[in-house]
C-alpha positions in Angstrom: 12.7 1.3 11.8 15.5 2.7 14.4 18.0 -0.2 15.2 16.7 -0.5 19.3 12.9 -0.7 18.1 13.6 -2.9 14.9 15.2 -5.2 17.4 12.2 -5.1 19.7 9.9 -5.7 16.7 12.1 -9.3 16.0 11.4 -10.2 19.0 7.9 -9.3 19.7 7.2 -11.3 16.2 9.3 -14.2 18.0 7.6 -14.4 20.4 4.3 -14.5 19.2 4.6 -17.4 17.3 6.4 -19.7 19.5 3.8 -18.5 21.9 1.2 -19.6 19.0 3.3 -23.2 19.1 5.1 -22.0 15.3 9.2 -22.4 15.9 10.7 -19.6 15.3 14.5 -20.2 15.3 16.0 -17.6 12.9 14.3 -14.1 11.8 15.3 -12.8 8.4 13.8 -9.0 7.6 12.4 -8.7 4.3 11.6 -5.0 4.8 12.0 -2.6 7.2 10.5 0.9 7.3 8.2 2.2 9.9 6.9 -1.1 9.9 8.3 -4.1 9.1 8.1 -7.7 7.9 10.2 -10.3 8.9 10.2 -14.0 7.7 10.4 -16.5 10.5 12.4 -19.6 10.2 11.4 -23.0 10.2 8.0 -22.1 10.8 7.6 -20.2 7.1 5.0 -17.2 9.0 6.1 -13.8 7.5 5.1 -11.3 10.5 4.3 -8.3 9.7 5.1 -5.9 12.7 4.0 -2.0 13.0 4.0 0.2 16.2 0.9 0.1 18.6 -0.1 2.8 16.9 -1.0 1.7 13.8 -3.3 -1.0 15.3 -6.3 -0.2 13.6 -4.1 -0.5 9.7 -3.4 -3.6 10.9 -6.9 -5.0 12.0 -8.3 -3.4 9.1 -6.0 -5.4 6.7 -6.1 -8.7 8.6 -10.2 -8.2 7.8 -9.5 -7.4 4.3 -6.9 -10.6 4.4 -10.0 -12.6 5.9 -13.1 -11.4 3.4 -10.7 -11.9 0.2 -9.8 -15.3 1.5 -13.1 -16.7 0.7 -13.6 -15.0 -2.9 -10.3 -16.9 -4.8 -8.6 -13.0 -4.3 -5.1 -13.2 -5.8 -3.5 -12.0 -2.5 -1.2 -13.4 0.2 -3.1 -15.5 2.9 -2.9 -15.0 6.3 -1.4 -18.2 7.7 -4.2 -21.0 8.4 -2.6 -22.2 11.5 -3.8 -19.2 13.5 -6.4 -17.1 14.4 -6.7 -14.6 11.5 -6.4 -11.8 14.2 -3.3 -9.2 15.0 -2.0 -9.9 18.9 -0.2 -6.4 20.5 3.1 -7.3 22.1 5.4 -4.7 23.4 3.6 -1.8 21.8 3.6 -3.7 18.7 1.0 -4.9 16.4 1.7 -8.2 15.1 0.1 -10.0 12.3 1.1 -13.4 10.9 1.3 -14.6 6.9 1.8 -17.1 4.9 5.5 -16.5 3.4 6.0 -17.0 0.0 9.3 -17.6 -1.8 10.2 -15.4 -4.5 10.1 -16.6 -8.0 12.8 -14.1 -9.6 11.3 -13.5 -13.4 10.0 -10.0 -13.7 5.5 -10.3 -14.2 4.9 -9.4 -17.7 2.3 -6.6 -18.0 -0.2 -9.3 -19.5 0.0 -11.0 -16.0 -0.3 -7.9 -13.9 -3.3 -7.1 -15.8 -5.0 -10.4 -15.0 -4.1 -9.8 -11.8 -5.9 -6.7 -11.3 -9.2 -8.3 -13.3 -9.1 -11.0 -11.0 -8.2 -8.8 -7.7 -11.2 -6.1 -8.4 -13.6 -8.9 -9.3 -12.7 -10.2 -6.2 -13.1 -6.9 -4.2 -16.9 -6.5 -5.8 -17.8 -9.5 -3.7 -16.7 -8.5 -0.5 -18.9 -6.5 1.8 -16.0 -3.8 3.2 -16.5 -0.2 5.0 -13.5 1.6 3.4 -12.3 5.1 3.1 -13.1 6.5 -0.3 -9.7 8.0 -2.2 -10.4 11.5 -1.5 -10.6 11.0 2.1 -6.8 9.6 1.4 -6.4 13.0 -0.7 -7.8 15.2 2.3 -5.2 13.2 4.9 -2.3 15.0 2.5 -4.0 18.3 2.3 -3.8 18.3 5.7 -0.3 18.0 5.6 0.8 20.2 3.0 -1.7 23.0 4.3 0.2 22.3 7.9 3.5 24.3 8.3 3.9 22.6 11.5 3.5 19.2 10.1 5.8 19.9 7.3 7.9 22.8 8.6 10.7 21.8 5.2 8.5 22.3 2.6 8.6 25.5 0.8 6.1 28.0 0.2 6.3 28.2 -3.3 6.3 23.9 -3.3 3.5 23.8 -0.5 1.5 26.0 -2.4 1.7 23.7 -5.9 1.3 20.2 -3.7 -2.1 21.8 -2.0 -3.4 23.2 -5.9 -2.6 19.6 -7.5 -4.4 17.4 -4.9 -7.3 20.0 -4.8 -7.6 19.9 -8.4 -7.2 15.8 -9.2 -8.9 15.0 -5.9 -11.6 16.7 -7.0 -11.8 15.6 -10.6 -11.4 12.0 -9.7 -14.0 12.0 -7.0 -16.4 13.8 -9.9 -18.0 10.7 -11.6 -18.7 7.5 -8.3 -21.1 5.4 -10.7 -18.4 3.3 -11.2 -17.0 3.0 -8.4 -15.8 -0.1 -6.6 -13.3 -2.0 -3.8 -9.7 -1.3 -4.9 -6.2 -2.6 -3.5 -5.3 1.0 -3.0 -1.7 1.2 -3.4 -0.6 -1.9 -5.7 2.8 -0.6 -7.2 5.2 -3.3 -8.2 6.2 -3.7 -5.0 2.9 -4.8 -3.5 2.8 -7.5 -6.0 4.7 -10.7 -5.3 5.4 -13.0 -8.3 5.0 -16.3 -6.8 5.1 -20.3 -7.9 1.1 -19.7 -7.0 1.3 -16.8 -9.5 1.1 -12.9 -9.0 -0.1 -12.4 -5.7 -0.8 -8.6 -4.1 0.4 -8.1 -1.0 0.2 -4.6 2.0 -3.9 -4.7 1.9 -4.1 -2.0 4.5 -4.6 0.5 1.8 -7.6 -1.0 0.1 -10.2 1.7 -0.4 -12.7 2.9 -2.7 -12.4 4.8 -5.9 -11.8 4.2 -9.9 -10.0 1.0 -11.3 -7.9 3.8 -12.6 -6.5 4.6 -9.3 -5.3 1.3 -9.2 -3.5 1.0 -12.5 -1.9 4.4 -12.1 -0.1 2.6 -9.6 1.3 -0.1 -12.1 3.8 -0.2 -15.4 2.0 2.2 -17.8 2.2 -1.1 -20.2 -0.2 -3.0 -17.5 -3.4 -0.8 -18.8 -3.1 -2.1 -22.5 -4.5 -5.0 -21.3 -7.0 -4.2 -18.9 -10.0 -3.8 -21.3 -12.2 -0.6 -21.0 -9.7 1.1 -18.8 -9.4 5.1 -19.4 -6.3 6.0 -20.1 -6.6 10.4 -19.8 -8.2 9.3 -16.0 -5.2 7.0 -16.0 -2.9 9.9 -16.4 -4.7 12.2 -13.7 -5.0 9.2 -11.2 -0.5 8.9 -11.6 0.0 12.8 -11.0 -2.4 12.8 -7.7 0.0 9.3 -6.7 2.5 11.1 -7.2 1.7 14.2 -5.2 0.4 12.4 -2.2 3.6 10.3 -2.1 5.2 13.7 -2.5 3.1 15.1 0.7 3.7 12.1 3.1 8.1 12.5 2.2 7.5 16.3 3.9 6.0 15.1 6.7 8.6 16.1 9.4 8.0 12.6 11.0 8.2 10.4 7.8 10.6 7.7 8.0 11.0 6.4 4.6 15.1 5.5 3.4 16.2 8.1 1.2 13.9 10.9 2.1 16.2 13.8 1.0 16.2 12.1 -2.7 12.2 11.0 -3.0 11.2 14.3 -2.0 12.8 15.9 -4.3 12.3 13.2 -6.7 8.7 13.3 -5.8 8.2 16.9 -7.1 9.8 16.2 -10.6 7.6 13.4 -10.8 4.7 15.2 -10.0 5.0 17.7 -12.8 6.2 15.1 -15.2 2.7 13.0 -15.1 1.1 16.7 -14.9 2.6 17.5 -18.2 1.0 14.3 -19.2 -2.2 14.9 -18.1 -4.8 15.9 -21.2 -7.1 19.5 -20.6 -9.6 19.6 -18.2 
């Protein structure tokens, strides 16, 4: 966020917590992007703050967390001291979560896979209306297909991304028999190592698709510990993930830090991932 917007987001979180009886004398920025995560001290809350335009996403995330809390999913929980809802203050959507002190050691591939297996089992136990992976691909196609929304994307790279998204999106969506609810973006940054064990965060990306779509976000060694995984499909999903990542980076209003680097790096990684895909 811009500095002035970040200051307002911090104040929105602090005021929301205080109004609910949670003491917030200090605020530590944990993550700063188009939405922010803030550690409120001493009440031990993690406040997730997004512009009000993302209100629907924030409400969806809270609903996912609320449902998963009842099925023993390995996910970060909403703060139990307040109602499970999104608060709107000063044009921001604020949700309040339990803060987990991070454990420094990395998560071993076998433990990462075990967290996946438990999370996917929990997701099969809840009833939730969520978009399909191919719906997200369609949004990405809209970004790269519209020169006004991605004006700095070259014609050659635009055609490359459009073709990759269309082809791999169709390939991933062909067989829906074994699909289920997924996390959606369970990359290493969204799996915290805590004293309670690995916990998934950032639940707003929940969608439907094959479990291989989730596995493609994790380090490659993780899939070796996930029984029944289709490794060829994981390769295709990994290329698709990088193609969608690249589509977001070329949006005119993308706010990711170091965006210019990731625009070039994203395209490079799409090509590298495609090289590893087997024949259709």
